[in-house]
A tleap script that builds the chain and sets N, CA, C and O, in Angstrom:
source leaprc.protein.ff14SB
mol = sequence {
  NMET ILE ASP THR GLU LYS ARG LYS LYS ARG
  ILE ILE SER LYS LEU ASP HIE LEU GLU ASN
  ASP PHE ASP LEU GLN GLN ILE GLU LYS VAL
  LEU ASN ALA ILE PHE GLU SER GLN GLU LEU
  ALA GLY ARG VAL ILE LYS PRO VAL ARG MET
  GLN ILE SER VAL GLU GLU MET ILE LYS GLU
  GLN ASN PHE THR GLY ILE ASN ARG GLN GLU
  PHE ASP ASP LEU ILE SER LYS ILE ASP ILE
  GLN GLU PRO LEU SER GLU LEU LEU LYS SER
  CALA
}
set mol.1.N position { 30.309 -16.189 -11.749 }
set mol.1.CA position { 29.285 -15.047 -12.049 }
set mol.1.C position { 29.366 -14.414 -13.808 }
set mol.1.O position { 30.264 -13.731 -14.299 }
set mol.2.N position { 28.455 -14.783 -14.285 }
set mol.2.CA position { 28.688 -14.184 -15.664 }
set mol.2.C position { 28.353 -12.506 -15.459 }
set mol.2.O position { 27.575 -11.903 -14.720 }
set mol.3.N position { 29.175 -12.147 -16.318 }
set mol.3.CA position { 29.272 -10.480 -16.237 }
set mol.3.C position { 27.949 -10.216 -17.421 }
set mol.3.O position { 27.384 -11.074 -18.098 }
set mol.4.N position { 27.705 -8.747 -17.389 }
set mol.4.CA position { 26.453 -8.410 -18.172 }
set mol.4.C position { 26.764 -8.423 -19.544 }
set mol.4.O position { 25.942 -8.688 -20.421 }
set mol.5.N position { 28.150 -8.090 -19.770 }
set mol.5.CA position { 28.006 -8.370 -21.779 }
set mol.5.C position { 28.067 -9.666 -22.054 }
set mol.5.O position { 27.560 -9.979 -23.131 }
set mol.6.N position { 28.722 -10.873 -21.148 }
set mol.6.CA position { 28.664 -11.999 -21.680 }
set mol.6.C position { 27.039 -12.618 -21.666 }
set mol.6.O position { 26.664 -13.295 -22.623 }
set mol.7.N position { 26.109 -12.330 -20.501 }
set mol.7.CA position { 24.800 -12.635 -20.614 }
set mol.7.C position { 24.474 -12.050 -21.669 }
set mol.7.O position { 24.029 -12.778 -22.556 }
set mol.8.N position { 24.584 -10.396 -21.981 }
set mol.8.CA position { 23.622 -10.185 -23.229 }
set mol.8.C position { 24.080 -11.077 -24.047 }
set mol.8.O position { 23.494 -12.148 -23.894 }
set mol.9.N position { 24.897 -11.096 -24.872 }
set mol.9.CA position { 25.731 -12.017 -26.050 }
set mol.9.C position { 24.902 -13.322 -26.032 }
set mol.9.O position { 24.321 -13.696 -27.051 }
set mol.10.N position { 24.846 -14.065 -24.790 }
set mol.10.CA position { 24.365 -15.300 -24.851 }
set mol.10.C position { 22.682 -15.264 -25.238 }
set mol.10.O position { 22.141 -16.259 -25.721 }
set mol.11.N position { 22.018 -14.145 -24.997 }
set mol.11.CA position { 20.940 -14.156 -24.934 }
set mol.11.C position { 20.476 -13.702 -26.250 }
set mol.11.O position { 19.434 -14.231 -26.639 }
set mol.12.N position { 21.170 -12.611 -27.216 }
set mol.12.CA position { 21.528 -12.368 -28.496 }
set mol.12.C position { 21.455 -13.595 -29.264 }
set mol.12.O position { 20.564 -13.776 -30.094 }
set mol.13.N position { 22.625 -14.686 -28.944 }
set mol.13.CA position { 22.890 -15.934 -29.924 }
set mol.13.C position { 21.335 -16.712 -29.689 }
set mol.13.O position { 20.642 -16.989 -30.668 }
set mol.14.N position { 20.921 -16.999 -28.390 }
set mol.14.CA position { 19.732 -17.868 -28.721 }
set mol.14.C position { 18.696 -17.464 -29.430 }
set mol.14.O position { 17.845 -18.183 -29.955 }
set mol.15.N position { 18.803 -15.692 -29.452 }
set mol.15.CA position { 17.523 -15.169 -29.811 }
set mol.15.C position { 17.686 -15.697 -31.640 }
set mol.15.O position { 16.799 -16.145 -32.366 }
set mol.16.N position { 18.966 -15.467 -31.926 }
set mol.16.CA position { 19.264 -15.562 -33.623 }
set mol.16.C position { 18.831 -16.947 -33.671 }
set mol.16.O position { 18.600 -17.318 -34.822 }
set mol.17.N position { 18.664 -17.764 -32.835 }
set mol.17.CA position { 18.359 -19.341 -33.385 }
set mol.17.C position { 16.942 -19.459 -33.211 }
set mol.17.O position { 16.524 -20.613 -33.307 }
set mol.18.N position { 15.817 -18.278 -32.904 }
set mol.18.CA position { 14.496 -18.884 -32.927 }
set mol.18.C position { 13.860 -18.199 -33.846 }
set mol.18.O position { 14.023 -17.044 -34.238 }
set mol.19.N position { 12.958 -19.198 -34.222 }
set mol.19.CA position { 12.392 -19.302 -35.686 }
set mol.19.C position { 11.198 -18.925 -35.389 }
set mol.19.O position { 11.044 -17.881 -36.023 }
set mol.20.N position { 10.343 -19.125 -34.859 }
set mol.20.CA position { 9.099 -19.117 -34.364 }
set mol.20.C position { 8.651 -17.506 -34.242 }
set mol.20.O position { 9.205 -16.833 -33.373 }
set mol.21.N position { 7.876 -17.029 -34.915 }
set mol.21.CA position { 7.320 -15.997 -34.588 }
set mol.21.C position { 6.696 -15.590 -33.174 }
set mol.21.O position { 7.137 -14.653 -32.509 }
set mol.22.N position { 5.725 -16.317 -32.823 }
set mol.22.CA position { 5.008 -16.397 -31.520 }
set mol.22.C position { 6.405 -16.507 -30.586 }
set mol.22.O position { 6.747 -15.430 -30.098 }
set mol.23.N position { 7.003 -17.319 -30.366 }
set mol.23.CA position { 8.129 -17.035 -29.240 }
set mol.23.C position { 8.601 -15.732 -28.839 }
set mol.23.O position { 8.580 -15.070 -27.801 }
set mol.24.N position { 9.109 -15.567 -30.217 }
set mol.24.CA position { 10.076 -13.911 -30.491 }
set mol.24.C position { 8.528 -12.683 -29.981 }
set mol.24.O position { 8.774 -11.571 -29.515 }
set mol.25.N position { 7.308 -13.093 -30.156 }
set mol.25.CA position { 6.454 -12.210 -29.699 }
set mol.25.C position { 6.378 -12.074 -28.494 }
set mol.25.O position { 6.502 -10.959 -27.987 }
set mol.26.N position { 6.093 -13.508 -27.548 }
set mol.26.CA position { 6.585 -13.567 -26.211 }
set mol.26.C position { 7.564 -12.621 -25.545 }
set mol.26.O position { 7.409 -11.767 -24.672 }
set mol.27.N position { 8.521 -12.997 -26.161 }
set mol.27.CA position { 9.991 -12.186 -25.279 }
set mol.27.C position { 9.981 -10.787 -25.539 }
set mol.27.O position { 10.455 -9.945 -24.776 }
set mol.28.N position { 9.379 -10.532 -26.737 }
set mol.28.CA position { 9.135 -9.009 -27.091 }
set mol.28.C position { 8.251 -8.432 -25.822 }
set mol.28.O position { 8.630 -7.427 -25.221 }
set mol.29.N position { 7.298 -8.989 -25.534 }
set mol.29.CA position { 6.289 -8.387 -24.571 }
set mol.29.C position { 6.731 -7.995 -23.042 }
set mol.29.O position { 6.595 -6.985 -22.351 }
set mol.30.N position { 7.556 -9.781 -22.775 }
set mol.30.CA position { 8.589 -9.371 -21.795 }
set mol.30.C position { 9.502 -8.130 -21.734 }
set mol.30.O position { 9.430 -7.433 -20.722 }
set mol.31.N position { 10.183 -7.856 -22.520 }
set mol.31.CA position { 10.979 -6.617 -22.705 }
set mol.31.C position { 10.456 -5.816 -22.922 }
set mol.31.O position { 11.021 -4.831 -22.447 }
set mol.32.N position { 9.173 -5.457 -23.662 }
set mol.32.CA position { 8.402 -4.321 -23.357 }
set mol.32.C position { 7.976 -3.684 -21.984 }
set mol.32.O position { 7.905 -2.490 -21.691 }
set mol.33.N position { 7.671 -4.957 -21.108 }
set mol.33.CA position { 6.919 -4.857 -19.560 }
set mol.33.C position { 8.058 -4.462 -19.070 }
set mol.33.O position { 7.928 -3.391 -18.477 }
set mol.34.N position { 9.575 -5.047 -19.063 }
set mol.34.CA position { 10.643 -4.351 -18.446 }
set mol.34.C position { 10.964 -3.222 -18.817 }
set mol.34.O position { 11.281 -2.455 -17.908 }
set mol.35.N position { 11.001 -2.781 -19.985 }
set mol.35.CA position { 11.237 -1.287 -20.161 }
set mol.35.C position { 10.237 -0.446 -19.952 }
set mol.35.O position { 10.468 0.744 -19.734 }
set mol.36.N position { 9.108 -0.894 -19.987 }
set mol.36.CA position { 7.834 0.191 -19.336 }
set mol.36.C position { 8.222 0.758 -17.740 }
set mol.36.O position { 8.271 1.886 -17.251 }
set mol.37.N position { 8.456 -0.568 -17.221 }
set mol.37.CA position { 8.831 -0.587 -15.761 }
set mol.37.C position { 9.709 0.325 -15.052 }
set mol.37.O position { 9.586 0.932 -13.988 }
set mol.38.N position { 10.822 0.245 -16.109 }
set mol.38.CA position { 12.358 0.848 -15.588 }
set mol.38.C position { 11.697 2.435 -16.057 }
set mol.38.O position { 11.949 3.415 -15.357 }
set mol.39.N position { 11.000 2.530 -17.070 }
set mol.39.CA position { 10.688 4.344 -17.197 }
set mol.39.C position { 9.930 4.743 -16.577 }
set mol.39.O position { 9.875 5.965 -16.439 }
set mol.40.N position { 8.652 3.585 -15.676 }
set mol.40.CA position { 7.944 4.454 -14.883 }
set mol.40.C position { 8.676 4.456 -13.678 }
set mol.40.O position { 8.477 5.553 -13.155 }
set mol.41.N position { 9.397 3.795 -13.003 }
set mol.41.CA position { 10.249 3.711 -11.865 }
set mol.41.C position { 11.045 5.027 -11.878 }
set mol.41.O position { 11.282 5.663 -10.851 }
set mol.42.N position { 11.520 5.465 -13.352 }
set mol.42.CA position { 12.262 6.811 -13.241 }
set mol.42.C position { 11.781 7.987 -13.605 }
set mol.42.O position { 12.381 9.040 -13.819 }
set mol.43.N position { 10.189 7.629 -13.682 }
set mol.43.CA position { 9.395 8.980 -13.603 }
set mol.43.C position { 8.946 9.126 -12.013 }
set mol.43.O position { 8.978 10.248 -11.508 }
set mol.44.N position { 8.549 8.036 -11.267 }
set mol.44.CA position { 8.329 8.007 -10.016 }
set mol.44.C position { 9.359 8.653 -8.919 }
set mol.44.O position { 9.318 9.752 -8.366 }
set mol.45.N position { 10.265 7.616 -8.806 }
set mol.45.CA position { 11.512 7.502 -7.911 }
set mol.45.C position { 12.306 9.135 -8.211 }
set mol.45.O position { 12.805 9.365 -9.312 }
set mol.46.N position { 12.322 9.768 -7.525 }
set mol.46.CA position { 13.217 11.477 -7.590 }
set mol.46.C position { 14.307 10.795 -6.804 }
set mol.46.O position { 14.047 10.200 -5.758 }
set mol.47.N position { 15.770 10.891 -7.398 }
set mol.47.CA position { 17.074 11.166 -6.223 }
set mol.47.C position { 16.709 11.841 -5.018 }
set mol.47.O position { 15.766 12.627 -5.108 }
set mol.48.N position { 17.153 11.725 -4.128 }
set mol.48.CA position { 17.382 12.294 -2.556 }
set mol.48.C position { 18.390 12.967 -2.717 }
set mol.48.O position { 19.471 12.532 -3.114 }
set mol.49.N position { 18.076 14.367 -2.354 }
set mol.49.CA position { 19.175 15.678 -2.098 }
set mol.49.C position { 19.913 15.243 -0.839 }
set mol.49.O position { 19.310 14.572 -0.002 }
set mol.50.N position { 21.317 15.626 -0.642 }
set mol.50.CA position { 21.808 15.328 0.476 }
set mol.50.C position { 21.394 16.164 1.374 }
set mol.50.O position { 21.338 15.721 2.522 }
set mol.51.N position { 21.055 17.353 1.181 }
set mol.51.CA position { 20.778 18.471 2.055 }
set mol.51.C position { 19.722 18.954 1.617 }
set mol.51.O position { 19.633 19.113 0.400 }
set mol.52.N position { 18.653 19.313 2.452 }
set mol.52.CA position { 17.445 20.188 2.297 }
set mol.52.C position { 17.303 21.098 3.533 }
set mol.52.O position { 17.637 20.710 4.652 }
set mol.53.N position { 16.717 22.507 3.254 }
set mol.53.CA position { 16.215 22.860 4.413 }
set mol.53.C position { 14.735 22.666 4.575 }
set mol.53.O position { 14.034 22.293 3.634 }
set mol.54.N position { 14.162 22.977 6.034 }
set mol.54.CA position { 12.890 22.881 6.371 }
set mol.54.C position { 12.089 23.978 5.534 }
set mol.54.O position { 10.974 23.744 5.067 }
set mol.55.N position { 12.833 25.338 5.366 }
set mol.55.CA position { 12.266 26.607 4.666 }
set mol.55.C position { 12.181 25.706 3.356 }
set mol.55.O position { 11.028 25.604 2.938 }
set mol.56.N position { 12.947 25.171 2.768 }
set mol.56.CA position { 12.706 24.948 1.430 }
set mol.56.C position { 11.692 23.596 1.242 }
set mol.56.O position { 11.004 23.458 0.231 }
set mol.57.N position { 11.696 22.865 2.081 }
set mol.57.CA position { 10.447 21.844 2.125 }
set mol.57.C position { 9.213 22.317 1.837 }
set mol.57.O position { 8.458 21.991 0.921 }
set mol.58.N position { 9.058 23.204 2.796 }
set mol.58.CA position { 7.386 24.266 2.881 }
set mol.58.C position { 7.397 24.851 1.748 }
set mol.58.O position { 6.260 25.152 1.386 }
set mol.59.N position { 8.205 25.137 1.039 }
set mol.59.CA position { 7.909 26.214 -0.054 }
set mol.59.C position { 7.612 25.216 -1.468 }
set mol.59.O position { 6.812 25.474 -2.368 }
set mol.60.N position { 8.519 23.996 -1.360 }
set mol.60.CA position { 8.310 23.154 -2.393 }
set mol.60.C position { 7.217 22.435 -2.173 }
set mol.60.O position { 6.749 22.001 -3.225 }
set mol.61.N position { 6.492 22.071 -1.007 }
set mol.61.CA position { 5.404 21.318 -1.167 }
set mol.61.C position { 4.021 22.318 -0.640 }
set mol.61.O position { 3.019 21.707 -0.269 }
set mol.62.N position { 4.008 23.539 -0.626 }
set mol.62.CA position { 3.345 24.512 -0.631 }
set mol.62.C position { 2.696 24.533 0.782 }
set mol.62.O position { 1.567 24.964 1.017 }
set mol.63.N position { 3.472 24.062 1.601 }
set mol.63.CA position { 2.809 23.885 3.008 }
set mol.63.C position { 2.036 24.624 3.478 }
set mol.63.O position { 2.610 25.474 2.797 }
set mol.64.N position { 1.143 25.267 4.071 }
set mol.64.CA position { 0.450 26.374 4.762 }
set mol.64.C position { 0.173 26.262 6.148 }
set mol.64.O position { 0.084 27.287 6.825 }
set mol.65.N position { 0.082 25.562 6.462 }
set mol.65.CA position { 0.279 24.932 8.078 }
set mol.65.C position { -1.504 25.198 8.614 }
set mol.65.O position { -2.514 25.242 7.912 }
set mol.66.N position { -1.380 25.315 9.850 }
set mol.66.CA position { -3.075 25.042 10.337 }
set mol.66.C position { -3.205 26.634 10.971 }
set mol.66.O position { -2.374 27.328 11.558 }
set mol.67.N position { -4.829 26.928 10.526 }
set mol.67.CA position { -5.025 27.880 11.620 }
set mol.67.C position { -5.137 27.762 12.968 }
set mol.67.O position { -6.220 27.352 13.385 }
set mol.68.N position { -4.409 27.981 13.636 }
set mol.68.CA position { -4.631 27.651 15.438 }
set mol.68.C position { -6.011 28.077 15.919 }
set mol.68.O position { -6.775 27.317 16.513 }
set mol.69.N position { -6.213 29.050 15.689 }
set mol.69.CA position { -7.910 29.254 15.802 }
set mol.69.C position { -8.960 28.638 15.322 }
set mol.69.O position { -10.053 28.867 15.840 }
set mol.70.N position { -8.865 27.852 14.379 }
set mol.70.CA position { -9.980 26.790 13.821 }
set mol.70.C position { -9.782 25.571 14.308 }
set mol.70.O position { -10.696 24.748 14.359 }
set mol.71.N position { -8.196 25.247 14.846 }
set mol.71.CA position { -7.688 24.014 15.383 }
set mol.71.C position { -8.442 24.156 16.664 }
set mol.71.O position { -9.444 23.461 16.827 }
set mol.72.N position { -7.992 25.128 17.738 }
set mol.72.CA position { -8.396 25.511 18.945 }
set mol.72.C position { -9.809 25.224 19.345 }
set mol.72.O position { -10.108 24.815 20.466 }
set mol.73.N position { -10.786 25.487 18.250 }
set mol.73.CA position { -12.276 25.735 18.119 }
set mol.73.C position { -12.582 24.224 18.076 }
set mol.73.O position { -13.242 23.741 18.996 }
set mol.74.N position { -12.209 23.565 17.217 }
set mol.74.CA position { -12.442 22.079 16.566 }
set mol.74.C position { -12.346 21.271 17.928 }
set mol.74.O position { -13.073 20.306 18.166 }
set mol.75.N position { -11.290 21.801 18.880 }
set mol.75.CA position { -10.920 20.377 20.293 }
set mol.75.C position { -11.913 20.908 21.116 }
set mol.75.O position { -12.386 20.077 21.891 }
set mol.76.N position { -12.446 22.199 21.201 }
set mol.76.CA position { -13.743 22.617 22.131 }
set mol.76.C position { -14.921 21.912 21.884 }
set mol.76.O position { -15.629 21.306 22.688 }
set mol.77.N position { -15.106 22.125 20.160 }
set mol.77.CA position { -16.279 21.451 19.843 }
set mol.77.C position { -16.260 19.740 19.966 }
set mol.77.O position { -17.302 19.102 20.113 }
set mol.78.N position { -15.371 19.322 19.910 }
set mol.78.CA position { -15.237 17.922 20.158 }
set mol.78.C position { -15.516 17.245 21.768 }
set mol.78.O position { -16.028 16.126 21.735 }
set mol.79.N position { -15.273 17.726 22.944 }
set mol.79.CA position { -15.344 18.215 23.852 }
set mol.79.C position { -15.358 16.370 24.311 }
set mol.79.O position { -16.303 15.592 24.448 }
set mol.80.N position { -13.879 16.179 24.445 }
set mol.80.CA position { -13.486 14.891 24.684 }
set mol.80.C position { -13.229 14.618 26.128 }
set mol.80.O position { -12.349 15.310 26.640 }
set mol.81.N position { -13.782 13.810 26.820 }
set mol.81.CA position { -14.027 13.961 28.292 }
set mol.81.C position { -13.090 12.733 28.845 }
set mol.81.O position { -12.367 12.772 29.840 }
set mol.82.N position { -13.258 11.796 28.079 }
set mol.82.CA position { -11.966 10.416 28.408 }
set mol.82.C position { -10.681 10.437 28.450 }
set mol.82.O position { -10.027 10.783 27.467 }
set mol.83.N position { -10.051 10.023 29.742 }
set mol.83.CA position { -8.492 10.547 29.856 }
set mol.83.C position { -7.476 10.307 28.511 }
set mol.83.O position { -7.846 9.471 27.686 }
set mol.84.N position { -6.938 10.613 28.415 }
set mol.84.CA position { -5.505 10.111 26.879 }
set mol.84.C position { -5.432 8.672 26.938 }
set mol.84.O position { -5.375 7.921 25.965 }
set mol.85.N position { -5.439 8.264 28.463 }
set mol.85.CA position { -5.097 6.671 28.269 }
set mol.85.C position { -5.602 6.027 28.069 }
set mol.85.O position { -5.169 4.910 27.786 }
set mol.86.N position { -6.983 6.378 28.097 }
set mol.86.CA position { -8.213 5.289 27.624 }
set mol.86.C position { -8.318 5.542 26.387 }
set mol.86.O position { -8.530 4.523 25.730 }
set mol.87.N position { -8.228 6.924 25.514 }
set mol.87.CA position { -8.588 7.256 24.123 }
set mol.87.C position { -7.324 6.276 23.505 }
set mol.87.O position { -7.619 5.518 22.581 }
set mol.88.N position { -6.040 6.291 23.971 }
set mol.88.CA position { -5.122 5.223 23.560 }
set mol.88.C position { -5.150 3.647 23.569 }
set mol.88.O position { -4.559 2.941 22.752 }
set mol.89.N position { -5.876 3.232 24.551 }
set mol.89.CA position { -6.126 1.899 24.696 }
set mol.89.C position { -7.322 1.671 23.580 }
set mol.89.O position { -7.255 0.478 23.286 }
set mol.90.N position { -8.206 2.188 22.959 }
set mol.90.CA position { -9.183 2.136 22.102 }
set mol.90.C position { -8.649 1.985 20.788 }
set mol.90.O position { -9.329 1.387 19.955 }
set mol.91.N position { -7.558 2.429 20.489 }
set mol.91.CA position { -7.153 2.807 18.720 }
set mol.91.C position { -6.201 1.282 18.545 }
set mol.91.O position { -5.663 1.010 17.472 }
savepdb mol mol.pdb
quit
């Protein structure tokens, strides 16, 4: 297997022999797309912490939970009569 440094030198050598500007533009587009993709991934993908508490997650995500009274009111308004097993079959 070719190591990274040898691969880079081979690519550079091939680029040095190119004379056609269109070919160079095409290669430049590919390289730009690769670098943009890596930059985007760096902004989107965040490293995972080894430990985090539930309290820290709640604070970071601004989690407020549900209002239990409002939730119970919604349940009573829906007034589902079917058994849970029947509801699960239809899902």
